[in-house]
N, C-alpha and C positions, 0 to 999 in steps of 0.2 A: 504494500500500500504506500501511497505517497500523498502528501499535502503540498500542492503547488503554491508558489508565490504569485502575486499579482503580475509580476514581470514574466514569469513562466507561462501564465495564462495568456497574456498578450502575444508572446512569441509563438504559442501554439496555434494562433490564428493565421499564420503564414503558411497556407497550404494549397493555394491555387484555386480556391472556391470561386464559383461563377456568380458574381454579384453585379447587378445593373442598378445604377443610380442616375436619375434624370436622363435616361436614354443612353448613358455611357457605361462601359464596363469599368469596374474598379479592380485594378491589378493586384493590389495588396491593401486589405482593409486596415492594417495597422499603420500604413503610411498615408492614409487618406484623411485629411484634416476634418472633413465633415463628420467622420465617424469617431473622432478622438474622444469627445465627451461621452459618447455611448459606451465605448470600451472602458474608459476610466470609471464610469458609473458602475458597470457590471463587475469590474475588478474588486469592488468592495466585498463581493462574495468570497473572494480569496484573502484579501488583507485582513478581514475580521478574524481570521484564525490566529493572527498575531496580536491584534488589538484586544480581543476578548476570547481567549482560548477556552476559558471555563464554559462558555456558552456555545462556541462555534466548533469545538473539537470533540469528537466521540471516540470511543475505544472499543475494539472488538474483544472477544473472549480471551485473546492472548495479550491484550494490552497494546495492540497496535493502533495508532491514531488514524482517523479519517474524518472527512467533513461531516459535521453534525447535521447538515442539511439533508443528508442521505440516510440518517439513522431511521430505520423502519420503526414506526410507533408500535410499541407492545404494551402500552398502558396509558391511562389518562395523564400521568406525570410526563411521559414522553411528549405528548401533545402540548402540555403546558409549556414545556421547555422549548418546543418548536415554535410556539406562538411568540415567546420572548425573543427567540433568535431572529425571527422574521421582523418583528417590530424594531429590534435593535439595529439590524443591518439597514433597514429602510429609513431609519432616521438620517442616514448619510444622504439619502436621495429625497428627503422631504415627502415621504409617502409614495414614492415611485418604486415599484418592484425592482429587484436587482438582477438576478439571473437564475441562481440555483434552485430557487423556490419552485418555479413552474415545472422544471424537469423532474424534481423529486416528487411533486404531486402526481405526475404521470406514472413514475416508477411505483409508487405505493398503490395506485389504482390497478396497475398491471399485476402486481403481486397478489392483490385481492381477487381480481375478477377473471383471471385467466385459468385454464385447466389443462391437464395433461402435458403434452410437449410444450405448449405455449407458456405454461407456468414455469416449467423447467428452464426454458430459454430466458424468461423474465428474471429468474433467480440468478442465472449465470450472468445476465447483463447487469443486474444490480451489483454483482461482485466486480465486474469490469469497471463500472462507474466509480465505485469507491476505491478500487486499486489504483486508478489513474486520475482521480479527482476531476472527472469530466464535466465540462460546462454544457448543460443540456438545454435545448429549446424544444418546444412542443408544437407540432403541427396537427391541429384538430379540425378547425372550421373549414369545411368544404365551401367552394364558391356557390354551390347549390342551384344556380340557374333559376328556372321557374319553380318557385317554392310551393306552388300548388301541386307539384309532381314529385314523386319519389326518385331515388337515384336511377333505377333501371328504366324509368319512364321519360327521362330527359332526352331532348332531341340530340344533344351532344353527350356521349357517355363520359367524357372527360370532366364534366362539371362536378362530378364526385370522383375522388381518387378510387381507382379500381385495379384489379389484377388483370393483365392482358396476356400473360404467358406464364407457364410453370414447367420446370424440369425437376430432376431428382434433387438438385442442390439449391435451387433458387426459385424465387418468383420475380416477375417483372411487372412494374406498375406504371400507370399513366394517370394524369389528372393534375389537380392543383389544390393547395390549401391557402387560405387567406388569414390575415391578422396574426401572422407568425412572429410573435415577439422574440427578439434577440437572435433570430436565425443567422443574421450576417455576422454576429460576433459570439456565436456558440461553437462548440466542437462537434456536437452531434445533434441529430433530430430524432425525437420519438414521435412517431406518427400513429394516431389512433382515430377510430371512427367518431363522427360528429353527432350521430343520432342512432336511435333504434332502427333496425332493419327487419325486413320480412322475406318470405319466399320470393325468389327471383332476384334478390339483391346479393346473392352469395359472393359475386366478384368484388363487391364493395365492402364486405366484412373483412377488413384487413388492418393489422397493426404490426409495426416493426420499428427498428431503430437503425439509423445509418449515419456515417460521418457526413458533415455538411459538404465536403468536397467530392462526394460520390458522383461519378459521371452521370450526366442527365439531369442533375438538380440545378435549377437556376433560381436565384433570389432577386426579385424586383423590389427594391427597398423604397418605401414611401418617403417623399421629401418633407413630410410634415415635421415641424420644429427644426427646420434647417438653420444652420449657423451662418455667419457669426452674430453674436450678441454681446453688448458691453455689460459689465457686471453692475454698473450703477443703475441702469434701467431694468436689467434682467438678472438679479442676483441668483436666481435658481436655475432658470433655463439656460444660462450661459455655462453652467457647470454640469448639468445632468440631462440625459437624453436616453430614449429607448428607440431602437431600430425595429420597424415593423415591415414585413414583406409579404408579397404574393409569392408563394413557393411553388414552383412548377416542376413536375416530375415527368420527364420525357423518356419513356422506356428505361426506367431506373431498375437495375438488377439488385435484388436484396437476397443475401444468403439466408437459407432457411434457419440457420442458427440464430439469426436476428429477427425472426418472425414470431409474433406472439398470438396472432389470430389470422386464420386463413380459411374463410368460407363459412365459419360457424355464425350464421346470422343471429341466432338466439343470444350470443355473447356480445354482440356489437354494442347494443344499448347498455348492457351492464358495465362494459369497460368505459364507455363514455361517461356514465353516471358516476362510476367509481373515481374517475379523475376529478369530476366536479366536486365530489364530497370533500376532497382535500384542497382543491384549487380555491373554492369559496372560503374555506378556513384560512388559507393563505391570504386571500383578498382582505378579509376583515381585520387581519393583523397588520398587513402592510399599509392599510389606510389609517391606522391610528396616529402615526406621526403627522400625516396631513391634517387630521382633525385637531391635534395639539397645536399645529402651526396656525390653524384657523382661529382657535380660541386665543392663543397668545398674541397674534397679530391684531385681533379685534380689541383686546385689552390695551395693548401698547398704543394703537392709533387713537383710541378714545382718550387716553391719557395725554398723548401728544397734542391733540386738538383741544384739550381743556374741557372735555365733556364727560369725563368718566364718572362724575358724581350725579349726573342727571338721572332722574327716576327711570325715564324710558331707556336709557343706556344700560342701567343695572338690570332692567327687565330683559333686554336683548342678550346681555351676557349670560343671564340665567338660562335662557332658552338654548344658547350655544353650548353651555356646559352640560345641560340635560341631554342634548342631542349627542354630544361626544361621548359622555359617560355611559349612555344607554348602549351605544355600539360596542364600547369596550366591555361592558358587563356581559352582553350576549356572547362576545368573542371568548371571554374567559369561561362562561358557562358551557360553551360548545366543547371545550377540552375537559371540563369537570364531568360532563355527562357522556363522555366517550364510551364506546363499547366495542367489543371484539367482533371483527368481521371474518370473512373467509381467509384461510391461510394463517390465522393467528395475528393478522394485521389489524390494529385498532383504528377506528375512524372517529372523527369528531361528530358530535350529535348533529344530524342534518337539520333538525328543527331549529335549534339555537343558531346554527351557522347561517341558515337562510333568513332567519329573523334579523340577525345582525346585518347581513348584506342588504336586505330589503330596506331596513331602517336607514342605513347609510345612504343608499341610492335615492330613496324617496325624499330624504331630508336635505340632501346636499345643495340643490339649487337655492332653497330658502336660506340655508346657512350662509352661502356665498353672498346672496343679496344683502343679508344683514351686515356682513363685514364691509361690503362696499358702501352701504349706507353710512356706517360709522366713519369710514375713511374720507368720504367726500369726493368731489369732482376732480381733485388733483390726480386721482388714479388714472384719469384719461387725459388730463390737460397739463400735467406737471412738466417741468423741464427735463431735458435729456442729459446723457452722460457727457456729450461734447460741451454743453452749456456749463456743466459743473466743473469741467476740466479747465475752462478758460478763467483765469484769475479775475479779470474785470467783470465778466458776467456773473461769476460766482459771488462776488461782493453784493451785487444787486439781489441775487436769489437769497443770500443769507439774511439780508435786511427784510425782504418782504414775505418770506415764507417761514420766518420764525413764529412760533406759537407758544404753547406751554413748555415746549422744549426747543432747543436750537434747530435751525432750519435743516441742517444735515441729518440729524436724527429723525426728524419728522419726514423728510423726503425719502429717506432710505426705507423706512417702514411702509410708506405709501407705495413706493415702487415694488417692494416685496409683495404687497397685497395685489398690485396690478399684475405682477408676473405670475403669481400663484393662481389667481382666480379670474383674470381677464386675458385678452390677447390669445395667442396660439397655445401657450402652455395651459392657460385656464380653460380654453375650449377643449383641449385634449383631456384634461381632468374631468370635464363635464361629460364628454363622450364615454370615458372609462366608467364613470359612475353609472351611466345609463346602460352600457352594453357589456363591459368587460366582466369576465367570469359568469356571464349569464344576464339576461335582461330582467327587468322588474317582473314581467309575466312568468319567466322561468322560475324566479325565486318564489313568487306567490304559489306556483304549482307545487314546488317542493315543500313549502310550508303546509299546504293542504295534504300532500301525501304523507308527510312525516308526523303530523299530529294525530295521536290516537284519541279519538273522541269517546271511546267506550267507557273509561273511568268516570268522565263527567256525566255521561248518559246514565250509567248505573247509579250514580249518586242521586240524580233527579228521580229515577225510578223508585229508589228507596224513600225519598221524600214524599212521593205520591202515595206509596204504600203505607207509610206511617200516617199520612193525612186521612186515610180511609179507615184506620183502626179506631175503635171506640175510645173516646176520651176517658182518662182515668177519673174515677169518682172522687169528688172532693171530700175531705175529712169532715 
């Protein structure tokens, strides 16, 4: 086993992968300035082993260290520790997921939901990942085409990833996945189904893992959040970024030793859902630093503007605190209520997990509106970094933008709010809140599925039965 350094992680990305950005090929992702912030952001998943080894390093039965991101949960305590690890590492990125979390979510789902040879392959692959400290991305979301039709009913079969050939040693796949976070700066891809499948969809029931530089794999990276940005106006987005891609598979050959599902339609939905069980737990923990930033920024900007003692401001701060701590409480409850699943792999309570995710997503737009309300119009009309860098202009800004605190302190917190919650980064966070790790409707569906109404129904039946019993005679 090995624990790689952040530098070794970066060096491992020099492998000839096929990446397209703004219509042009990227020869070396580590030498491409546009990707530098994303790679540095993801490297926190490696450097945390040095900065917080008690949380980020696990040990096998022989005492050999490996990345705690990949520690298979075997108890509620393991999930409590995982939640702490995710929250801690994502504080470096202000509530933006780093890298290893998503891949480990898929690993745990595979260890739970696969059977037979697929599970044996998944177990061997898990060992490969911890032995080599692999940076994993996950390709799940098919492009789907006409969503009124299933995979086998599409006019173009490639709108869902599918098997096109098979021999004794391998399968060959074609199609595409979308919203593939980190693909351009990961080592390997885990590919899993996006939905439940039925008879006729056997070719689409496929799950496997491959290196990102596998022939036939092409990554079309989204230009969203493109650089450069100055740190005065964009203190967060100038330092942190995620790369998202359309991931195309053009006759990609996959060794059968790396295949976890091949044709078993009844298992496709189970694998997809098993990943979601962990991925939403990851989501509610990686969002906690963003919520803390939201509350802290609201408090600081109210103080800077001299309005912190106003009754309506105190009421708004109470609402923000309630919102944040409710999400945190459900996140912690999800680990406490964990239970053992297939293969002895424990999973967080789906009801608490989805309640946390739904509460976060449902409340996020209103919380952002409240912070912007407290910050004021300077979020959109304030001076820029070039203004602040000019001594003559800066003197004017220092005079006229001073409030309850000096102008620099006030403007920096206002720009941080603008960067976090408006503009391209803020828009990105709003889209993530709505769609990442599942939509609001998907979370509501899981809440309904996960809640066992029978104890409450039995209680009411008991109340009704007691109400029909003869009243006791008075003394």
